[in-house]
N, C-alpha and C positions, 0 to 999 in steps of 0.2 A: 330827916332831912339831909338831901344827898345833893342837890342843885346848886345850895348856898352855904354859909359857913355862919357861926354868930358873930353879928355885928353888920353882916353885911345890911346895906340899906335896900329894901325893894320897896314896889307900888305894884298894886294890883287893880283891877276896873270893880271889883266887887262881886257878890253874888245876891240873888232875891230872895234867897231861903236863910239869910242871914239876919240877926241886928246888929247893931253897933258900928255903922257906918262910918260915926263919929269919935270912935274910940282911940286911944292914941296906940294900943295894941289891938288885934284881932289874930286869931287861928285861922289859917285857910290851908288849902293843898297847895305845896311849893310849885305845882304844875301850871297854877295859873298867875303866878307872879313875875316879875322881871326885875334885874337891877337896876336901882334909880342911876341914871348918867350922872357922874361928879358933877358936869358943866348944867344942870340943872338943879333948881333949889327944889325943898321938898313942896312948894306950895305949887312950883309948876308939875312937877314929878305926880302930885295928886290929880290934875287937872286933865293929862295927857291921855291917860285911859278912855275917860267919859268921851272928850271930844272925838277921841280915834275911832272908837264904836259908832259914835254918831255919824262920823263920816262915812264909814264903811258900810255903814245901814244904808244911809242915803244914794251910797255910789252902786252897791250890790243888791239891796231889798227894794229900793224905792224906785230906781229909775232903770228897771229893766227892760219897761216897754216903750223907753225912750230912745237907748243907743243900742247900736248895731253893731 
């Protein structure tokens, strides 16, 4: 681990090839995680990656033919 220190609060969007999304702890590659902003609750930080990826997919994958 080089990007974070023990005790850092981090979050990530999850991966499809691992079970345990509802586990308290999960082993993941640190490159797909981010530091939880202090202003966000754990619940809010848990929702950010999924909603962000959903918005990204809509803007860049689904609307390609509609926006020039």
